[in-house]
KOLKEBA-72707 format. One record per atom (N, C-alpha, C, CB): x, y, z. Coordinates in steps of 0.001 Angstrom, whole numbers, padded with zeros to 6 digits, always signed. Atoms other than C-alpha are relative to their C-alpha. Glycine has a CB too. Layout:
<recs>
XYZ...
</recs>
This chain:
<recs>
+001123-000587+000312+057679-021187-015379-001122-000891-000452+000285+000907-000899+001157+000791+000645+054332-022760-015834-000582+000228-001225-000992+000035+000718+000569-000261+001385+052373-023246-018993-000884+001104+000038-000742-001175-000577+000969-001108+000042+049831-020907-017816+000706+001401-000072-000918-000069+001263-000804-001346+000054+052438-018257-017138+000601+000236-001241+001098+000073+001000-000543-000156+001401+054000-018778-020595-001181+000459-000984+000661-001435-000517+001075-000452+000904+050557-018295-022155-000242+001530+000360-001381-000923+000186+000092-001475-000361+050279-014875-020244+001202+000758-000674+000037+000211+001643-001089-000556+000634+053697-014122-021562-000293+000328-001523+001149-000937+000160+000220-000234+001427+052513-014439-025143-001051+001177-000186-000512-001354-000703+000929-001087-000005+049770-011874-024288+000711+001185+000543-001252-000319+000802-000864-000985-000732+052529-009653-022590-000926+000494+001145+000544+001265-000982+000815-000405-001193+050191-009709-019509+000116-001060+001057-001513+000221-000369-000167+001053-000935+051762-011915-016891-000800+000041+001215+001295-000066+000360+000757-000190-001037+049609-010443-014332-001055-000892+000224-000424+001130-000043+001041+000912-000133+047043-012849-015120+000093-001267+000582-000429-000194-001057-000276+001340-000763+048657-015853-013525-000644+000016+001282+001513-000276+000241+000660+000004-001419+046810-014963-010239-001335+000099-000261+000429+001147+000989+001612-000133+000185+043312-014551-011880-000704-001220+000463-000440+000225-001556+000622+001342-000256+042470-018127-011749+000762-001051+000775-000315-000589-001250-000643+000947-000977+043476-020323-008818-000398-001401-000287-000377+000338+001454+000385+001330+000292+043342-024138-008735-001394-000129+000182+000698-000964+000786+001549+000352+000139+039888-025395-009570-000227-001338+000522-000542+000033-001523+000119+001319-000675+038646-028315-007542-001535-000257-000631+000178+000037+001886+001249+000535+000395+035517-030474-008542-001075+000652+000845-000015-001518+000129+001029-000708-000725+032290-028650-007702-001131-000836+000092-000364+001278-000605+001422+000558-000098+028892-029864-006500-001040+001109-000127-000225-000751+001382+001118-001081+000110+025825-027902-007532-000556+000251+001236-001129-000363-000916+000702-000322-001217+024409-026069-004653-001472-000145-000009+000297+001308+000361+001403+000116-000073+020874-026708-003614-000716+001283-000463-000386-000351+001388+000690-001185+000485+018256-024487-005261-000355+000815+001305-001331-000391-000898+000485-000787-001088+017173-021429-003102-001325-000406+000292+000049+001424-000264+001254+000274-000465+014172-022129-001103-001040+001142-000566+000069-000078+001571+000726-001104+000223+012664-018730-001747+000775+001087-000809-000452+000483+001269-000603-000907+000931+013685-016510-004710-000887+001449-000155+000119-000804-001423+000744-001081+000102+011165-013705-003960+000096+000933+001208-001291-000409-000246-000138-000937-001237+011338-010552-001787-001364+000059+000578+000544+001530-000359+001165+000051-000825+008428-009614+000663-001194+000361-000932+000129+000983+001254+001147-000422+000839+006285-008083-002286-000223-001023-001192+000262+001482-000571+000267+000986+001078+006501-011289-004473+000852+000127-001045-001293+000069-000517-000895-000138+001363+009011-009917-006925+001302-001007+000130+000593+001724-000214-001063+000821+000101+011868-012172-008078+001264+000953+000394+000052-000663-001466-001248-000701-000433+015167-011181-006353+001030-000336-001087+000511-000472+001499-001220+000286+000942+018674-011069-008173+000432-001361+000152+001232+000917+000279-000482+001392-000137+019287-014575-006806-000846-000933-000840-000026-000454+001481+000923+000883+000896+016479-015776-009091+000479-000369-001358-001290+000679-000221-000424+000026+001331+018476-015481-012167+000328-001510-000202+001231+001005-000279-000250+001477+000018+019573-019131-011439+000128-000479+001430+001308-000371-000824-000006+000427-001419+019916-021469-008484+001272+000289+000649-000283-001448+000137-001314-000095-000490+023569-020596-008060+000283+001471+000708+000974-000280-001215-000419-001262-000645+024930-018047-005713+001343+000555-000750+000272-000271+001623-001145-000438+000902+027669-015607-007021+001430-000862+000134+000295+001557+000355-001068+000817-000012+030519-017766-005541-000054-001186-000788+000252-000312+001196+000094+001154+000827+029183-020873-007177+000233+000246-001470-001288-000596+000181-000050-000449+001477+028841-019065-010523+001590+000321-000342-001018+001442-000248-001353-000380+000191+032378-017817-010166+000971-001318-000234+000443+000852+001272-000642+001245+000191+033740-021267-009500-000221-000695-001312-000391-000847+001021+000435+000489+001170+031837-022577-012446+000716+000676-001230-001445+000157-000033-000782-000694+001119+033371-019729-014588+001411-000258-000072-000120+001420+000093-001412+000491-000186+036834-020738-013351+000267-001311-000871+000267-000315+001577-000112+001428+000659+036213-024385-014710-000154+000319-001518-001238-001142+000555+000214-000263+001557+034830-022970-018072+001291+000702-000531-001375+001008-000312-001086-000779+000582+037864-020680-018444+001279-000943-000143+000310+001296+000923-001003+000949+000185+040419-023556-017769-000312-000946-001151+000205-000734+001243+000257+000793+001103+038451-025484-020436-000013+000842-001245-001256-000727+000179+000001-000897+001180+038796-022578-022768-001244+000351-000628+000758-000536-000981+001372-000418+000464+035094-021985-022978-000291+001464+000610-001166-001120+000506+000039-001438-000418+035484-018175-022692-001434+000548-000024+000908+000872-000939+001468-000601+000150+031826-017465-023873-000764-000438+001282-000831-000585-001421+000720+000407-001066+030393-019560-021049+000441+000673+001401+000102-001458+000027-000518-000621-001184+032820-018200-018423-000425+001449+000155+001468-000090-000003+000333-001528-000019+032042-014633-019393-001629+000022+000353+000377+000806-001626+001336+000071-000429+028245-015460-019132-000217-000187+001434-000629-001002-000669+000135+000318-001388+028639-016875-015733+000603+001167+001008+000729-001378+000223-000614-001157-000836+030804-014058-014406-000932+001172-000086+001482+000447-000527+000929-001173+000130+028322-011404-015822-001192-000139+001134-000647+000038-001577+001140+000240-000787+025495-013176-013908+000456+000016+001541-000671-001379-000439-000485-000225-001374+027683-013129-010726+000210+001319+000213+001189-000693+000320-000130-001466-000181+028488-009580-011149-001256+000716+000066+000773+000584-001061+001288-000556-000093+024976-008662-011482-000490-000272+001421-000942-000577-001079+000490+000330-001364+024183-010501-008204+000942+000703+001079-000020-001624+000211-000699-000853-000853+026989-008577-006592-000082+001407-000105+001194-000279-000072+000284-001499+000380+025626-005236-007853+001245+000594-000458-000564+000882+001218-001186-000677+000646+028861-004603-009718+000892+000472+001036-000396+001182-000902-000679-000578-001258+030706-004248-006442+001075-001000+000435-001076+000253+001239-000963+001029-000423+033325-006995-006465+001162+000088-001109-000724-001542+000093-001158-000257+000838+036746-006051-007964+000593-001338-000828+001116+000600+000962-000520+001181+000581+037885-009676-008474-000874-000403-001223+000062-001120+001053+000949+000389+001047+034769-010454-010620+000103+000885-001159-001397+000005+000499-000177-000963+001034+035103-007271-012634+001265-000223-000753-000028+001351+000553-001307+000282+000648+038830-008126-013207-000025-001177-000941+001046-000250+001043+000148+001271+000791+037950-011628-014474-000696+000268-001292-000787-001076+000788+000757-000152+001177+035368-010338-016859+000754+000791-001035-001289+000632+000306-000930-000647+000847+037868-007802-018105+000996-000706-000765+000626+000826+000691-000952+000913+000321+040504-010305-018555-000448-000964-001083+000386-000682+001177+000555+000857+000954+038353-012619-020584-000286+000835-001343-001297-000663+000597+000391-000945+001043+037167-009640-022727+001315+000426-000880-000707+001307+000704-001273-000310+000567+040831-008756-023365+000529-001134-000727+000942+000425+001006-000600+001059+000721+041732-012324-024463-001072-000111-001276+000179-001439+000980+001046+000181+001126+038643-012181-026830+000382+001217-001051-001709+000130+000630-000205-001141+000913+040085-008948-028427-000752+001209+000149-000217-000387-001244+000971-001140-000295+037556-006556-026934+000678+000955+000936-001376-000515+000652-000752-000876-000946+040090-004111-025422-000764+001196+000448+001272+000468-000618+000661-001098-000479+037762-001246-025158-001083-000279+001141-000597+000637-001145+000925+000517-001168+035135-003171-023076+000770-000503+001002-000983-001086-000380-000833+000551-001141+037887-004889-021163+000513+001220+000893+001293-000880-000592-000502-001283-000776+039285-001362-020232-001066+000481+000910+000397+001216-000988+001067-000502-000783+035997-000318-019158-000272-000678+001452-001194-000129-000842+000242+000804-001111+035687-003186-016625+001349-000002+000882-000453-001453-000479-001120-000273-000800+039284-002792-015470-000052+001131+000687+001082+000015-000664+000139-001223-000649+038617+000767-014618-001049-000147+001099-000351+001082-000984+000991+000119-001029+035562-000161-012629+000620-000879+001088-001351-000592-000555-000648+000859-001047+037724-002912-010698+000963+000825+000754+000727-001236-000607-001061-000911-000674+040450-000264-010065-000732+000974+000884+000912+000825-001085+000748-000779-000751+037836+002028-008634-000243-000648+001420-001224+000280-000735+000279+000879-001200+037086-000699-006084+001185-000422+000773-000698-001225-000413-001287+000509-000660+040698-001735-005377+001207+000756-000689+000165-001679-000178-000991-000890+000647+043091+001160-006226+001513-000596+000224-000145+001529+000641-001242+000415-000183+046101-000691-004932+000329-001465-000568+000234+000110+001391-000211+001288+000752+045872-003737-007182+001007+000059-000962-001172-000441-000670-001046-000089+000888+049032-004105-008996-000338-000703-001387+001212-000589+000657+000333+000729+001331+047512-006612-011474-000834+000626-000839-000579-001236+000173+000976-000852+000867+044778-004266-012588+000829+001028-000621-001212+000700+000839-000826-000985+000743+047388-001662-013299+000790-000663-001109+000966+000725+000949-000588+000749+001116+049408-004303-015244-000850-000153-001180+000378-001302+000427+000747+000372+000994+046559-005258-017160-000378+001085-000954-001055-000600+000506+000301-001154+000794+045508-001830-018209+001169+000538-000666-000604+001021+000790-001199-000397+000728+049103-001053-019146+000190-000816-001299+001224-000159+000903-000105+000730+001007+048975-003991-021386-000859+000452-001188-000247-001236+000408+000839-000424+001063+045953-002700-023219+000453+001410-000687-001426+000094+000570-000505-001196+000471+047277+000851-023483+001261-000082-000860+000227+000817+001100-001228+000143+000885+050514-000416-024808-000516-000459-001299+001106-001029+000572+000602+000362+001218+048635-002369-027492-000741+000924-000870-000779-000927+000260+000823-001169+000460+046653+000763-028183+001046+001021-000657-000860+000707+001296-000998-001031+000336+049978+002645-028758-000040+001283+000960-000239+000443-001481+000147-001048-001108+048968+004872-025590+001155-000299+000876-001437-000063+000835-001048+000557-000819+052443+004585-024258+000103+000757+001276+001315+000005-000721-000134-000899-001149+052175+007452-021748-000964-000711+001050-000429+001624-000365+000816+000704-000966+049118+005777-020102+000503-001286+000456-001272-000205-000515-000378+001322-000126+050692+002378-020331+001268+000308+001287+000543-000728-001670-001106-000348-000819+053861+003950-018500-000450+000260+001425+000706+001189-000564+000654-000376-001252+051700+005510-015802-000478-001204+000781-001162+000916-000274+000526+001182-000806+049999+002238-014828+001157-000953+000356-001127-000808-000821-001166+000944-000426+053396+000183-014781+000742+000622+001218+001087-000228-001248-000689-000776-001197+054820+002954-012531-000896-000265+001248+000125+001711-000294+000832+000266-001069+051882+002640-010294+000010-001412+000548-001273+000340-000374-000132+001404-000419+052201-001143-010180+001215-000130+000753+000003-000964-001152-001239+000205-000658+055736-000933-009079-000105+000846+001263+001236+000380-000907+000277-000920-001272+054766+001790-006428-000664-001033+001021-001110+001408-000352+000760+000812-000768+052485-000899-005004+000844-001170+000356-001243-000365-000675-000896+001060-000332+054916-003802-005384+001175-000010-000919-000696-001303-000035-001165-000179+000839+058532-003305-006515+000755-001318-000127+000912+001098+000566-000717+001336-000175+059411-007023-006097-000567-000990-001014-000176-000591+001504+000438+000922+000984+057466-008528-009075+000773+000043-001253-001364+000217-000285-000629-000146+001081+059725-009337-011865-000676+000253-001382+000681-000985-000017+000912-000113+001187+056858-009572-014445-000185+001478-000317-001419-000695+000270+000368-001363+000364+056101-005850-014076+001192+000684-000634-000495+000793+001229-001341-000540+000720+059845-004931-014879+000033-000508-001373+001390-000477+000742+000064+000462+001396+059570-007231-017825-000880+000690-000959-000380-001316-000012+000914-000865+000831+056438-005543-019014+000337+001345-000254-001225+000062+000551-000325-001437+000217+057934-002161-018541+001191-000037-000975+000362+000801+001408-001039+000163+000912+060873-003357-020500-000473-000036-001452+000729-001204+000334+000828+000339+001313+058605-004419-023433-000468+001382-000527-001378-001043+000299+000615-001285+000351+056962-000906-023230+001058+000815-000567-000663+000710+001192-001215-000910+000446+060311+000856-023510+000553-000301-001254+001135-000065+000932-000329+000460+001380+061237-001228-026533-000945+000719-001035-000157-001609-000108+001004-000627+000967+058097-000050-028274+000224+001463+000003-001517-000310+000387-000287-001383+000078+059074+003524-027315+001401+000414-000495-000214+000543+001283-001457-000130+000653+062551+002902-028842+000900+000617+001028+000028+000956-001382-000956-000415-001105+064263+003563-025425+000702-001334+000418-000797+000736+001315-000533+001434-000075+066402+000260-025732+000796-000027+001319+000974-000425-001328-000773+000064-001165+068853+001275-023002-000734-000053+001280+000848+001066+000020+000663+000076-001195+066298+001842-020470-000792-001269+000086-000826+001161+000177+000507+001285-000148+064555-001293-021475+000896-001070+000435-000538-000358-001138-001056+001112-000403+067708-003398-020898+000165+000311+001636+001643+000167-000953-000132-000198-001419+067813-001748-017338-001333-000726+000560+000130+001649+000404+001247+000617-000494+064175-002899-016728+000130-001637-000038-001264+000525-000935-000165+001484+000094+064898-006572-018024+001044-000386+001170+000564-000463-001551-000875+000365-000967+067961-006477-015786-000391-000109+001472+000959+000823-000108+000697+000008-001358+065931-005513-012661-000941-001341+000182-000948+001392+000133+000916+001149+000037+063602-008432-013600+000881-001268+000292-000775-000104-001446-000812+001167-000211+066571-010856-013600+000602+000114+001458+001141-000109-001132-000399-000165-001303+067859-009537-010302-000949-000577+001077+000198+001377+000200+000877+000645-000835+064674-010694-008737-000173-001483-000294-001237+000669-000059+000176+001290+000539+064231-013828-010841+001207-000236-001019-001443-000120-000687-001171+000332+000893+067630-015064-012215-000323-001016-001153+001145-000593+000871+000469+001120+001157+065706-017845-014184-000913+000590-001025-000840-001291+000655+001144-000668+000965+063470-015428-016110+000676+000105-001315-000563+001579+000497-000761+000216+001334+064655-016701-019539-000482+000995-001023-000211-001489-000586+000493-000952+000982+062326-014270-021450+000737+001154+000079-001383+000316+000140-000834-001335-000328+064128-011277-019900+001416-000181-000563+000111+000312+001680-001331+000195+000679+067534-012770-020897-000056+000139-001510+000558-001379+000330-000029+000158+001618+066450-013331-024511-000191+001557-000300-001376-001117-000765+000119-001423+000423+065222-009579-024705+001108+000724+000096-000924+000684+000676-001226-000836-000101+068472-008277-023396+000885-000370-001130+000748-000184+001363-000949+000619+001099+070529-010588-025991-000659+000756-001401-000094-001956-000048+000512-000622+001187+068084-009219-028766+000586+001514-000077-001625-000037+000032-000258-001429+000093+068714-005564-027937+001530+000313-000122-000597+000707+001240-001308-000136+000103+072375-005950-027438+000682-000399-001296+000500-000653+001001-000305+000446+001389+072616-007714-030953-000385+000927-000945-000614-001235-000343+000480-000952+001014+070683-004944-032554+000789+001168-000415-001159+000493+000414
</recs>
């Protein structure tokens, strides 16, 4: 398991390992030749010289450098230029807000992302993580179930489900979920550790 995945484990939100892909060195794009519409007004592209894709790439770099404030600012600008209509950008904004502890605002963006991409298991996992931390176990369970309906081969979802069931004091059911995670990934050491803890309790 990579360092990044372990980081996500600490947040009980493994879903995030797919958020940011490998970041390559960027070259700044050339400034737009014309940032005005036919009536002389500044267009959305006039916020900066960068198009949404370049802004997102720069946000990815800022995220990897743990400059979350800069990453969030870049993503918000990209989101504005995309007219709030890109689920991946909304998802990234939500994730950074969640890492910053602003779960209410993060949930708002996750919901917007889910409206655009209803079959995204990672959004469901993310929302489940917030609902679980808020003690809203029924909502968390609903989203984890939805995630498994989309993809029942992700061991992380079973692990997260097991964690939720522990919080709900349903230890036997939690063990079943951890065991399902191990059937898919026998090297999932965290799931093994949770089973051992529950059996020793």
